[in-house]
N, C-alpha and C positions, 0 to 999 in steps of 0.2 A: 344603451347604458354603457357608458364607458368604466371599465370593472378599475379599480386602485391600483396603483402599481406598486409591486410588491416592495416592502422595508428594504431588503438585500439589497435589489437593483438601483434603489434611490440612493441607498448610501453610496455604493459602487463609483456611480455619475456625479454625484458631490464630492467626492475624493479624488476624483481625476486632474482638476485642476491644481489642487494642491500638491497630486503624485508629481504630475512634470513641471511645475515651478520649483517645487524640491530636487529634481533629477538635474533641470537646467543651472540651479543654483551649486549642486554639487562637480556637475559638470565643468561650470566656467570654476571652479575651484583648485579642478586638476588641473586646468590648462595653467592658470598662472602658475601654481608649483611645479609645475615640467618645463616652464620658461624661465624659471627662478633658478632652477637647479641645473639647466643648462647652460645659463650665463654665467651662476657662480661654478660652475665646474671649469668652463672657458678662463675664466678669468686668475682660477688657481693655477691649471694648467701654464696660463702665462708668463704668470710671475715665477713657476718651477722652472719655467723654460730659459728665463733670464739666471736662476740660480746655478743650472746646469750650466752654463754658455761661459759664467762667470768661473767656475771650476776649471775650464782648460787654462794653457799656457797662453800668456799671451804680453806684449810689451809696448806701452805706451806712452807717447810722447805729444803734449800739448792735444790738438784735435787729429793726432794720425796714431792707429796703433796696428800692430800685428798680431794675428790670434788665429790660431786653430780654431777649426770645427769643432763644431759637437754635434753628433749626430744624436744624441739625445735631446736636446734643445730644437733639434729640428723636428723630431718626432711630436714633443709637446707642443711645441709653437703650433704647426702645422695641425692639431689636432686642438689646440683654442680656436682656429680660426673656423675650421667646419663646425661644432658646436655653436659657435656664435652665428653663423650664417642659418642654423638649425632653428635656433629660437627665434629669429628674427622671421624664419619663412612660418613655422608654426605660429607666431602672433599674428602675421598676415594672413594667412589660409584660413584660419579659424576664425578671425574677428574681420575679415573683408577691408576692403579700403572705400576711403573718404574720396571725394573727389571736390576740390575747392576752385571756383576758375578764378574768382576775384574775391577781392576784400569784403566788397557788397556782400559777397553769399557768406563768406564767414563771418559776417556780422549778423545776417538772419541765422545759423544754427543756434542749437539749443546749447546751454551750457555744455552736457556730455560731451557732445557733439564738436563741440569748440575747443573742448580739453583733449578729445582722440585726435584731431588734427594737428594739435600741436604737438603733442605725443609722438604722433607717427612721424612729424619732420625730422625732430631730434632722435627718434630711435635710428631714421635712416643714415641720419650724419654721425651717428655713435656706430651702427654697423661700418661706414665707407671707413671713418677713421680708425676704429678697429681691428678691424680685418684686413686694411693696408697694413697696419703697422706690423701684426702676427705675421703676415705673409711676408714683410719684407725680413724682420727678423729670422725667419726659419729659414728662407731662403738665401740668407748671409750663411749659415750653417750646413750649407749645402758643397759646400768645395771641396773638393778630396785632399787638400793641404793647405798648409797656411797661405794665409794673405794681408797683406798691408795695404790702408788706405784709410779715408777718413774715417774717425771711430763714429759707431753705431750705438750712440748711448741709449741704455735701457728702452729698446723699441718692443720688447716682448712684455718687459713688466708694464711697461705705458699702455701697450695692448692689451694687456689683462686687466688694470685699473678700466679702461673705458668697456670691458665686458661688462664688469657691475653696474656702469653706469645705464648700459644697453639694457638689462636687466629693468632697470625701474622706469625706465619711458617705455619698453613694451608691454609690461605690465598695468602701466598706467594707460597703454593704447587700448589694450583687451578689455580691462575693467568700464572705461569711458565709455568706447563703441557699445558694447553689450548692452549698458545701459541706455544709451541713445536709441538701440534697435527695440529695445523695450517701449522707449514711448511711442515709436512709431505705429508699435501692434496694438497699443494700449487703447482702449473704447473711449471715442469721447464722451463727457461729462453729459449727462441729461438732466434736463431741469425738471422743476416739479410740473407735472400737469394738471394740476390743479389751480398754480401760479399763471402756467402759460396759457389756458383757455380760461380760465377765470370765470365767475359763479354768476347765473341767470339770477 
């Protein structure tokens, strides 16, 4: 004779899937907020670096300019580039990667995975463009004395704006790739046994 399961033990077992799903949802929200904070902070720092750079003495004629370096702009631009790279690393490490070898493979993916693949591509483009602009603008301010040459028009501020764009694509990638992972782990729907077997 099998003794009935105690009510307290049965209730705890029934709550396990709910608690696990709730923890995953909370974890996902925390990751998205972290990515947004890093990218928004990077964007603000990039714009502030441009403001600091414009405060130094400079002379401009057509596409040529002479400008004193700004150490504050260098620090802000470098910090913005580091935060941008960190946000991208977190989105990729936590969300994982999607490998699509051909257009046929892409068409065979679910809607969430297609969105994840597209968002990942644009996130990488935003990373390369934003990081290059921020580093170029920061390195321009490492010189020890005034330099003259072609004007570097708003490299830091444009790089900061690209950080905001990167945040949108990085969050879209993480949300869609986790939704695709849930689709893979979801058990297939089971048919009605009575309909499948029939009645004699």
